[in-house]
PABA-383883 format. One record per atom (N, C-alpha, C, O): residue number from 1; residue in three letters; atom name; x, z negated, y negated. Coordinates in steps of 0.001 Angstrom, whole numbers, plus 524288, in hexadecimal, padded with zeros to 5 digits. Layout:
BEGIN
<r><pos>NUM</pos><code>Ala</code><site>CA</site><px>X</px><pz>Z</pz><py>Y</py></r>
...
//
This chain:
BEGIN
<r><pos>1</pos><code>Met</code><site>N</site><px>45039</px><pz>16F82</pz><py>FB6EE</py></r>
<r><pos>1</pos><code>Met</code><site>CA</site><px>452FF</px><pz>17463</pz><py>FB765</py></r>
<r><pos>1</pos><code>Met</code><site>C</site><px>44F48</px><pz>178F8</pz><py>FB6B7</py></r>
<r><pos>1</pos><code>Met</code><site>O</site><px>4506C</px><pz>17C9D</pz><py>FB3CB</py></r>
<r><pos>2</pos><code>Phe</code><site>N</site><px>44AE1</px><pz>178CF</pz><py>FB961</py></r>
<r><pos>2</pos><code>Phe</code><site>CA</site><px>4472B</px><pz>17D21</pz><py>FB941</py></r>
<r><pos>2</pos><code>Phe</code><site>C</site><px>44520</px><pz>17E15</pz><py>FB3C1</py></r>
<r><pos>2</pos><code>Phe</code><site>O</site><px>444EC</px><pz>1828E</pz><py>FB201</py></r>
<r><pos>3</pos><code>Ser</code><site>N</site><px>4439E</px><pz>179F9</pz><py>FB104</py></r>
<r><pos>3</pos><code>Ser</code><site>CA</site><px>4415F</px><pz>17AB4</pz><py>FABC7</py></r>
<r><pos>3</pos><code>Ser</code><site>C</site><px>4456B</px><pz>17CCA</pz><py>FA7F0</py></r>
<r><pos>3</pos><code>Ser</code><site>O</site><px>44425</px><pz>18006</pz><py>FA49D</py></r>
<r><pos>4</pos><code>Val</code><site>N</site><px>44A3E</px><pz>17AFC</pz><py>FA85A</py></r>
<r><pos>4</pos><code>Val</code><site>CA</site><px>44E64</px><pz>17CEE</pz><py>FA4E9</py></r>
<r><pos>4</pos><code>Val</code><site>C</site><px>44F77</px><pz>182AA</pz><py>FA612</py></r>
<r><pos>4</pos><code>Val</code><site>O</site><px>45018</px><pz>185D0</pz><py>FA27D</py></r>
<r><pos>5</pos><code>Ala</code><site>N</site><px>44FAC</px><pz>18402</pz><py>FAB0E</py></r>
<r><pos>5</pos><code>Ala</code><site>CA</site><px>4508F</px><pz>18977</pz><py>FAC8D</py></r>
<r><pos>5</pos><code>Ala</code><site>C</site><px>44C37</px><pz>18CEC</pz><py>FAA6B</py></r>
<r><pos>5</pos><code>Ala</code><site>O</site><px>44D40</px><pz>1912D</pz><py>FA86D</py></r>
<r><pos>6</pos><code>Cys</code><site>N</site><px>4476B</px><pz>18B25</pz><py>FAAD2</py></r>
<r><pos>6</pos><code>Cys</code><site>CA</site><px>442F9</px><pz>18E34</pz><py>FA8DE</py></r>
<r><pos>6</pos><code>Cys</code><site>C</site><px>4434C</px><pz>18EF9</pz><py>FA2FC</py></r>
<r><pos>6</pos><code>Cys</code><site>O</site><px>4424A</px><pz>1933E</pz><py>FA103</py></r>
<r><pos>7</pos><code>Glu</code><site>N</site><px>444B5</px><pz>18AD7</pz><py>FA032</py></r>
<r><pos>7</pos><code>Glu</code><site>CA</site><px>44539</px><pz>18B46</pz><py>F9A7F</py></r>
<r><pos>7</pos><code>Glu</code><site>C</site><px>4496C</px><pz>18F39</pz><py>F9907</py></r>
<r><pos>7</pos><code>Glu</code><site>O</site><px>448A4</px><pz>19269</pz><py>F9584</py></r>
<r><pos>8</pos><code>Leu</code><site>N</site><px>44DE4</px><pz>18F06</pz><py>F9BB9</py></r>
<r><pos>8</pos><code>Leu</code><site>CA</site><px>4521F</px><pz>192A6</pz><py>F9A8D</py></r>
<r><pos>8</pos><code>Leu</code><site>C</site><px>45094</px><pz>19843</pz><py>F9BDD</py></r>
<r><pos>8</pos><code>Leu</code><site>O</site><px>4521C</px><pz>19BE7</pz><py>F991F</py></r>
<r><pos>9</pos><code>Met</code><site>N</site><px>44D91</px><pz>198F7</pz><py>FA009</py></r>
<r><pos>9</pos><code>Met</code><site>CA</site><px>44BBC</px><pz>19E39</pz><py>FA166</py></r>
<r><pos>9</pos><code>Met</code><site>C</site><px>44805</px><pz>1A048</pz><py>F9D42</py></r>
<r><pos>9</pos><code>Met</code><site>O</site><px>4483D</px><pz>1A4DE</pz><py>F9BD4</py></r>
<r><pos>10</pos><code>Glu</code><site>N</site><px>4449C</px><pz>19CE4</pz><py>F9B57</py></r>
<r><pos>10</pos><code>Glu</code><site>CA</site><px>440E8</px><pz>19E7B</pz><py>F9748</py></r>
<r><pos>10</pos><code>Glu</code><site>C</site><px>443BC</px><pz>1A015</pz><py>F924C</py></r>
<r><pos>10</pos><code>Glu</code><site>O</site><px>441CC</px><pz>1A355</pz><py>F8F55</py></r>
<r><pos>11</pos><code>Glu</code><site>N</site><px>4484D</px><pz>19DCE</pz><py>F9163</py></r>
<r><pos>11</pos><code>Glu</code><site>CA</site><px>44B70</px><pz>19F35</pz><py>F8CCF</py></r>
<r><pos>11</pos><code>Glu</code><site>C</site><px>44E7B</px><pz>1A43F</pz><py>F8DAE</py></r>
<r><pos>11</pos><code>Glu</code><site>O</site><px>450F5</px><pz>1A63E</pz><py>F8A13</py></r>
<r><pos>12</pos><code>Gly</code><site>N</site><px>44E4E</px><pz>1A655</pz><py>F927A</py></r>
<r><pos>12</pos><code>Gly</code><site>CA</site><px>450C7</px><pz>1AB57</pz><py>F9397</py></r>
<r><pos>12</pos><code>Gly</code><site>C</site><px>4566A</px><pz>1AB17</pz><py>F9561</py></r>
<r><pos>12</pos><code>Gly</code><site>O</site><px>4591A</px><pz>1AF14</pz><py>F9570</py></r>
<r><pos>13</pos><code>His</code><site>N</site><px>45843</px><pz>1A679</pz><py>F96D8</py></r>
<r><pos>13</pos><code>His</code><site>CA</site><px>45DA8</px><pz>1A5F7</pz><py>F98B3</py></r>
<r><pos>13</pos><code>His</code><site>C</site><px>45E48</px><pz>1A869</pz><py>F9E17</py></r>
<r><pos>13</pos><code>His</code><site>O</site><px>45A88</px><pz>1A8D7</pz><py>FA111</py></r>
<r><pos>14</pos><code>Thr</code><site>N</site><px>4630F</px><pz>1A9FE</pz><py>F9F4A</py></r>
<r><pos>14</pos><code>Thr</code><site>CA</site><px>46423</px><pz>1AC4D</pz><py>FA466</py></r>
<r><pos>14</pos><code>Thr</code><site>C</site><px>46433</px><pz>1A80E</pz><py>FA897</py></r>
<r><pos>14</pos><code>Thr</code><site>O</site><px>464F8</px><pz>1A372</pz><py>FA777</py></r>
<r><pos>15</pos><code>Leu</code><site>N</site><px>46360</px><pz>1A9B9</pz><py>FAD65</py></r>
<r><pos>15</pos><code>Leu</code><site>CA</site><px>46378</px><pz>1A5FB</pz><py>FB1BA</py></r>
<r><pos>15</pos><code>Leu</code><site>C</site><px>468EA</px><pz>1A3B2</pz><py>FB278</py></r>
<r><pos>15</pos><code>Leu</code><site>O</site><px>46974</px><pz>19F2E</pz><py>FB408</py></r>
<r><pos>16</pos><code>Thr</code><site>N</site><px>46CE6</px><pz>1A6BF</pz><py>FB15F</py></r>
<r><pos>16</pos><code>Thr</code><site>CA</site><px>47241</px><pz>1A4C6</pz><py>FB1B9</py></r>
<r><pos>16</pos><code>Thr</code><site>C</site><px>47312</px><pz>1A05B</pz><py>FADCD</py></r>
<r><pos>16</pos><code>Thr</code><site>O</site><px>4754C</px><pz>19C4D</pz><py>FAF1F</py></r>
<r><pos>17</pos><code>Tyr</code><site>N</site><px>47149</px><pz>1A122</pz><py>FA909</py></r>
<r><pos>17</pos><code>Tyr</code><site>CA</site><px>471BD</px><pz>19D20</pz><py>FA4FB</py></r>
<r><pos>17</pos><code>Tyr</code><site>C</site><px>46EB4</px><pz>1983B</pz><py>FA682</py></r>
<r><pos>17</pos><code>Tyr</code><site>O</site><px>470AF</px><pz>193DF</pz><py>FA612</py></r>
<r><pos>18</pos><code>Ile</code><site>N</site><px>469EA</px><pz>198FD</pz><py>FA84C</py></r>
<r><pos>18</pos><code>Ile</code><site>CA</site><px>4668E</px><pz>19496</pz><py>FA9B4</py></r>
<r><pos>18</pos><code>Ile</code><site>C</site><px>468F4</px><pz>19172</pz><py>FAE23</py></r>
<r><pos>18</pos><code>Ile</code><site>O</site><px>4692C</px><pz>18CA5</pz><py>FADE4</py></r>
<r><pos>19</pos><code>Ser</code><site>N</site><px>46ABD</px><pz>1941F</pz><py>FB22A</py></r>
<r><pos>19</pos><code>Ser</code><site>CA</site><px>46CFA</px><pz>19151</pz><py>FB69E</py></r>
<r><pos>19</pos><code>Ser</code><site>C</site><px>471D5</px><pz>18E4A</pz><py>FB501</py></r>
<r><pos>19</pos><code>Ser</code><site>O</site><px>472A3</px><pz>189E9</pz><py>FB6D2</py></r>
<r><pos>20</pos><code>Ser</code><site>N</site><px>47512</px><pz>19084</pz><py>FB1A6</py></r>
<r><pos>20</pos><code>Ser</code><site>CA</site><px>479C4</px><pz>18DB4</pz><py>FAFF0</py></r>
<r><pos>20</pos><code>Ser</code><site>C</site><px>47862</px><pz>1890B</pz><py>FAC7E</py></r>
<r><pos>20</pos><code>Ser</code><site>O</site><px>47AF8</px><pz>184FF</pz><py>FACCB</py></r>
<r><pos>21</pos><code>Gln</code><site>N</site><px>4745B</px><pz>18988</pz><py>FA93A</py></r>
<r><pos>21</pos><code>Gln</code><site>CA</site><px>472B2</px><pz>1852F</pz><py>FA5EC</py></r>
<r><pos>21</pos><code>Gln</code><site>C</site><px>47091</px><pz>180A3</pz><py>FA91E</py></r>
<r><pos>21</pos><code>Gln</code><site>O</site><px>470CD</px><pz>17C20</pz><py>FA779</py></r>
<r><pos>22</pos><code>Leu</code><site>N</site><px>46E7F</px><pz>181E4</pz><py>FADAF</py></r>
<r><pos>22</pos><code>Leu</code><site>CA</site><px>46C5E</px><pz>17DD0</pz><py>FB115</py></r>
<r><pos>22</pos><code>Leu</code><site>C</site><px>47067</px><pz>17BBE</pz><py>FB4F2</py></r>
<r><pos>22</pos><code>Leu</code><site>O</site><px>46F22</px><pz>17888</pz><py>FB84B</py></r>
<r><pos>23</pos><code>Gly</code><site>N</site><px>4753C</px><pz>17D90</pz><py>FB482</py></r>
<r><pos>23</pos><code>Gly</code><site>CA</site><px>47973</px><pz>17B81</pz><py>FB7B6</py></r>
<r><pos>23</pos><code>Gly</code><site>C</site><px>47A6D</px><pz>17E52</pz><py>FBCD3</py></r>
<r><pos>23</pos><code>Gly</code><site>O</site><px>47D73</px><pz>17C75</pz><py>FC011</py></r>
<r><pos>24</pos><code>Tyr</code><site>N</site><px>477F0</px><pz>182C1</pz><py>FBD9A</py></r>
<r><pos>24</pos><code>Tyr</code><site>CA</site><px>478CB</px><pz>185C8</pz><py>FC25C</py></r>
<r><pos>24</pos><code>Tyr</code><site>C</site><px>47D6D</px><pz>1896E</pz><py>FC189</py></r>
<r><pos>24</pos><code>Tyr</code><site>O</site><px>47DA8</px><pz>18C40</pz><py>FBDA6</py></r>
<r><pos>25</pos><code>Thr</code><site>N</site><px>48116</px><pz>1895E</pz><py>FC52F</py></r>
<r><pos>25</pos><code>Thr</code><site>CA</site><px>48587</px><pz>18CEF</pz><py>FC4E1</py></r>
<r><pos>25</pos><code>Thr</code><site>C</site><px>48465</px><pz>19201</pz><py>FC7C0</py></r>
<r><pos>25</pos><code>Thr</code><site>O</site><px>48740</px><pz>195D5</pz><py>FC732</py></r>
<r><pos>26</pos><code>Asn</code><site>N</site><px>4803C</px><pz>19204</pz><py>FCAD0</py></r>
<r><pos>26</pos><code>Asn</code><site>CA</site><px>47EBD</px><pz>196A1</pz><py>FCDD4</py></r>
<r><pos>26</pos><code>Asn</code><site>C</site><px>478FE</px><pz>197C9</pz><py>FCCB9</py></r>
<r><pos>26</pos><code>Asn</code><site>O</site><px>4759D</px><pz>19481</pz><py>FCDAC</py></r>
<r><pos>27</pos><code>Ile</code><site>N</site><px>477E9</px><pz>19C6F</pz><py>FCABA</py></r>
<r><pos>27</pos><code>Ile</code><site>CA</site><px>47291</px><pz>19DC9</pz><py>FC942</py></r>
<r><pos>27</pos><code>Ile</code><site>C</site><px>46EE7</px><pz>19DD3</pz><py>FCDF4</py></r>
<r><pos>27</pos><code>Ile</code><site>O</site><px>46A40</px><pz>19CC0</pz><py>FCD60</py></r>
<r><pos>28</pos><code>Ser</code><site>N</site><px>470E9</px><pz>19F07</pz><py>FD28D</py></r>
<r><pos>28</pos><code>Ser</code><site>CA</site><px>46D7D</px><pz>19F18</pz><py>FD727</py></r>
<r><pos>28</pos><code>Ser</code><site>C</site><px>46BA8</px><pz>1999A</pz><py>FD88A</py></r>
<r><pos>28</pos><code>Ser</code><site>O</site><px>46750</px><pz>198F3</pz><py>FDA7F</py></r>
<r><pos>29</pos><code>His</code><site>N</site><px>46EDF</px><pz>195A6</pz><py>FD791</py></r>
<r><pos>29</pos><code>His</code><site>CA</site><px>46D2F</px><pz>1903E</pz><py>FD877</py></r>
<r><pos>29</pos><code>His</code><site>C</site><px>468CF</px><pz>18ECA</pz><py>FD4B3</py></r>
<r><pos>29</pos><code>His</code><site>O</site><px>46504</px><pz>18C3D</pz><py>FD631</py></r>
<r><pos>30</pos><code>Phe</code><site>N</site><px>4695F</px><pz>19071</pz><py>FCFD2</py></r>
<r><pos>30</pos><code>Phe</code><site>CA</site><px>46542</px><pz>18F8A</pz><py>FCBFA</py></r>
<r><pos>30</pos><code>Phe</code><site>C</site><px>4603C</px><pz>1924C</pz><py>FCD9A</py></r>
<r><pos>30</pos><code>Phe</code><site>O</site><px>45C01</px><pz>19006</pz><py>FCD5C</py></r>
<r><pos>31</pos><code>Ser</code><site>N</site><px>460B9</px><pz>1972B</pz><py>FCF3E</py></r>
<r><pos>31</pos><code>Ser</code><site>CA</site><px>45C1E</px><pz>19A37</pz><py>FD0CF</py></r>
<r><pos>31</pos><code>Ser</code><site>C</site><px>45939</px><pz>197A6</pz><py>FD551</py></r>
<r><pos>31</pos><code>Ser</code><site>O</site><px>4546C</px><pz>19762</pz><py>FD54C</py></r>
<r><pos>32</pos><code>Arg</code><site>N</site><px>45C24</px><pz>195C1</pz><py>FD931</py></r>
<r><pos>32</pos><code>Arg</code><site>CA</site><px>459A8</px><pz>19327</pz><py>FDDA6</py></r>
<r><pos>32</pos><code>Arg</code><site>C</site><px>456E5</px><pz>18E22</pz><py>FDC00</py></r>
<r><pos>32</pos><code>Arg</code><site>O</site><px>4528C</px><pz>18D0B</pz><py>FDDBE</py></r>
<r><pos>33</pos><code>Ala</code><site>N</site><px>4596F</px><pz>18B1A</pz><py>FD8A6</py></r>
<r><pos>33</pos><code>Ala</code><site>CA</site><px>45711</px><pz>18636</pz><py>FD6D3</py></r>
<r><pos>33</pos><code>Ala</code><site>C</site><px>45229</px><pz>18755</pz><py>FD3A0</py></r>
<r><pos>33</pos><code>Ala</code><site>O</site><px>44E3B</px><pz>1849E</pz><py>FD42C</py></r>
<r><pos>34</pos><code>Phe</code><site>N</site><px>4525F</px><pz>18B45</pz><py>FD056</py></r>
<r><pos>34</pos><code>Phe</code><site>CA</site><px>44DE0</px><pz>18CBA</pz><py>FCD1F</py></r>
<r><pos>34</pos><code>Phe</code><site>C</site><px>4495B</px><pz>18E7F</pz><py>FD090</py></r>
<r><pos>34</pos><code>Phe</code><site>O</site><px>444E1</px><pz>18CFB</pz><py>FCFAF</py></r>
<r><pos>35</pos><code>Lys</code><site>N</site><px>44A87</px><pz>191AE</pz><py>FD477</py></r>
<r><pos>35</pos><code>Lys</code><site>CA</site><px>4466F</px><pz>193AA</pz><py>FD7F4</py></r>
<r><pos>35</pos><code>Lys</code><site>C</site><px>443FB</px><pz>18F46</pz><py>FDB25</py></r>
<r><pos>35</pos><code>Lys</code><site>O</site><px>43F49</px><pz>18F5B</pz><py>FDC30</py></r>
<r><pos>36</pos><code>Arg</code><site>N</site><px>44722</px><pz>18B72</pz><py>FDCB3</py></r>
<r><pos>36</pos><code>Arg</code><site>CA</site><px>4450C</px><pz>186F4</pz><py>FDF9D</py></r>
<r><pos>36</pos><code>Arg</code><site>C</site><px>440FB</px><pz>18408</pz><py>FDC63</py></r>
<r><pos>36</pos><code>Arg</code><site>O</site><px>43D13</px><pz>18232</pz><py>FDE80</py></r>
<r><pos>37</pos><code>Val</code><site>N</site><px>441DF</px><pz>18399</pz><py>FD758</py></r>
<r><pos>37</pos><code>Val</code><site>CA</site><px>43E59</px><pz>180B3</pz><py>FD3E7</py></r>
<r><pos>37</pos><code>Val</code><site>C</site><px>4399D</px><pz>183F7</pz><py>FD249</py></r>
<r><pos>37</pos><code>Val</code><site>O</site><px>43534</px><pz>1820D</pz><py>FD250</py></r>
<r><pos>38</pos><code>Ser</code><site>N</site><px>43A8C</px><pz>188E2</pz><py>FD0E3</py></r>
<r><pos>38</pos><code>Ser</code><site>CA</site><px>4365B</px><pz>18C0F</pz><py>FCE9D</py></r>
<r><pos>38</pos><code>Ser</code><site>C</site><px>433A0</px><pz>18FB2</pz><py>FD275</py></r>
<r><pos>38</pos><code>Ser</code><site>O</site><px>42F2D</px><pz>1914C</pz><py>FD192</py></r>
<r><pos>39</pos><code>Gly</code><site>N</site><px>43647</px><pz>190FB</pz><py>FD6AE</py></r>
<r><pos>39</pos><code>Gly</code><site>CA</site><px>4341F</px><pz>194C7</pz><py>FDA54</py></r>
<r><pos>39</pos><code>Gly</code><site>C</site><px>43557</px><pz>19A63</pz><py>FD8CE</py></r>
<r><pos>39</pos><code>Gly</code><site>O</site><px>43403</px><pz>19E08</pz><py>FDBA6</py></r>
<r><pos>40</pos><code>Leu</code><site>N</site><px>437DE</px><pz>19B16</pz><py>FD454</py></r>
<r><pos>40</pos><code>Leu</code><site>CA</site><px>4395C</px><pz>1A044</pz><py>FD267</py></r>
<r><pos>40</pos><code>Leu</code><site>C</site><px>43F35</px><pz>1A060</pz><py>FD168</py></r>
<r><pos>40</pos><code>Leu</code><site>O</site><px>44197</px><pz>19C5C</pz><py>FD041</py></r>
<r><pos>41</pos><code>Thr</code><site>N</site><px>4417D</px><pz>1A4FA</pz><py>FD1DC</py></r>
<r><pos>41</pos><code>Thr</code><site>CA</site><px>446F3</px><pz>1A56E</pz><py>FD049</py></r>
<r><pos>41</pos><code>Thr</code><site>C</site><px>44728</px><pz>1A528</pz><py>FCA55</py></r>
<r><pos>41</pos><code>Thr</code><site>O</site><px>4434A</px><pz>1A65D</pz><py>FC7BE</py></r>
<r><pos>42</pos><code>Pro</code><site>N</site><px>44B91</px><pz>1A39C</pz><py>FC824</py></r>
<r><pos>42</pos><code>Pro</code><site>CA</site><px>44BF5</px><pz>1A363</pz><py>FC273</py></r>
<r><pos>42</pos><code>Pro</code><site>C</site><px>44ADD</px><pz>1A8A7</pz><py>FBFDC</py></r>
<r><pos>42</pos><code>Pro</code><site>O</site><px>4486B</px><pz>1A8DA</pz><py>FBBB9</py></r>
<r><pos>43</pos><code>Lys</code><site>N</site><px>44CA7</px><pz>1ACDF</pz><py>FC23D</py></r>
<r><pos>43</pos><code>Lys</code><site>CA</site><px>44BDF</px><pz>1B20E</pz><py>FBFF9</py></r>
<r><pos>43</pos><code>Lys</code><site>C</site><px>44616</px><pz>1B374</pz><py>FBFC1</py></r>
<r><pos>43</pos><code>Lys</code><site>O</site><px>4443B</px><pz>1B579</pz><py>FBBCD</py></r>
<r><pos>44</pos><code>Ile</code><site>N</site><px>4433D</px><pz>1B269</pz><py>FC3F0</py></r>
<r><pos>44</pos><code>Ile</code><site>CA</site><px>43D9F</px><pz>1B38D</pz><py>FC401</py></r>
<r><pos>44</pos><code>Ile</code><site>C</site><px>43ACB</px><pz>1B01A</pz><py>FC00A</py></r>
<r><pos>44</pos><code>Ile</code><site>O</site><px>43754</px><pz>1B1F4</pz><py>FBD44</py></r>
<r><pos>45</pos><code>Tyr</code><site>N</site><px>43C38</px><pz>1AB26</pz><py>FBFC1</py></r>
<r><pos>45</pos><code>Tyr</code><site>CA</site><px>439D2</px><pz>1A7A2</pz><py>FBBEF</py></r>
<r><pos>45</pos><code>Tyr</code><site>C</site><px>43AE7</px><pz>1A998</pz><py>FB66B</py></r>
<r><pos>45</pos><code>Tyr</code><site>O</site><px>4375E</px><pz>1A9CF</pz><py>FB32A</py></r>
<r><pos>46</pos><code>Gln</code><site>N</site><px>43FBE</px><pz>1AB03</pz><py>FB562</py></r>
<r><pos>46</pos><code>Gln</code><site>CA</site><px>4413B</px><pz>1ACCF</pz><py>FB02C</py></r>
<r><pos>46</pos><code>Gln</code><site>C</site><px>43E3E</px><pz>1B1C2</pz><py>FAEB9</py></r>
<r><pos>46</pos><code>Gln</code><site>O</site><px>43C69</px><pz>1B244</pz><py>FAA4E</py></r>
<r><pos>47</pos><code>Arg</code><site>N</site><px>43DBE</px><pz>1B55C</pz><py>FB258</py></r>
<r><pos>47</pos><code>Arg</code><site>CA</site><px>43AC5</px><pz>1BA28</pz><py>FB143</py></r>
<r><pos>47</pos><code>Arg</code><site>C</site><px>43516</px><pz>1B8E6</pz><py>FB007</py></r>
<r><pos>47</pos><code>Arg</code><site>O</site><px>432C1</px><pz>1BB4A</pz><py>FAC91</py></r>
<r><pos>48</pos><code>Ser</code><site>N</site><px>432DA</px><pz>1B525</pz><py>FB2D9</py></r>
<r><pos>48</pos><code>Ser</code><site>CA</site><px>42D52</px><pz>1B3E0</pz><py>FB20C</py></r>
<r><pos>48</pos><code>Ser</code><site>C</site><px>42C54</px><pz>1B17B</pz><py>FACAF</py></r>
<r><pos>48</pos><code>Ser</code><site>O</site><px>42833</px><pz>1B263</pz><py>FAA63</py></r>
<r><pos>49</pos><code>Ile</code><site>N</site><px>43002</px><pz>1AE76</pz><py>FAAA6</py></r>
<r><pos>49</pos><code>Ile</code><site>CA</site><px>42F1D</px><pz>1AC12</pz><py>FA586</py></r>
<r><pos>49</pos><code>Ile</code><site>C</site><px>43076</px><pz>1AFC0</pz><py>FA111</py></r>
<r><pos>49</pos><code>Ile</code><site>O</site><px>42E8D</px><pz>1AF0F</pz><py>F9CB5</py></r>
<r><pos>50</pos><code>Leu</code><site>N</site><px>433BA</px><pz>1B3A5</pz><py>FA217</py></r>
<r><pos>50</pos><code>Leu</code><site>CA</site><px>43541</px><pz>1B741</pz><py>F9DF3</py></r>
<r><pos>50</pos><code>Leu</code><site>C</site><px>43187</px><pz>1BBDB</pz><py>F9D77</py></r>
<r><pos>50</pos><code>Leu</code><site>O</site><px>431C9</px><pz>1BEC3</pz><py>F99A4</py></r>
<r><pos>51</pos><code>Asp</code><site>N</site><px>42E1B</px><pz>1BC90</pz><py>FA13C</py></r>
<r><pos>51</pos><code>Asp</code><site>CA</site><px>42A51</px><pz>1C0E8</pz><py>FA102</py></r>
<r><pos>51</pos><code>Asp</code><site>C</site><px>425BB</px><pz>1BFA8</pz><py>F9D90</py></r>
<r><pos>51</pos><code>Asp</code><site>O</site><px>42237</px><pz>1C2E2</pz><py>F9CF6</py></r>
//
């Protein structure tokens, strides 16, 4: 899940799109799961790779 999410973020997809592609119906559930794995929120991670 984490690697796919990272790839989609690097491609510039929105967090809503990414969470739905990974089967999450609620973006906050995706955000919590992502933060548990990476230690960062998806938004902070996405900003860091796009800078």
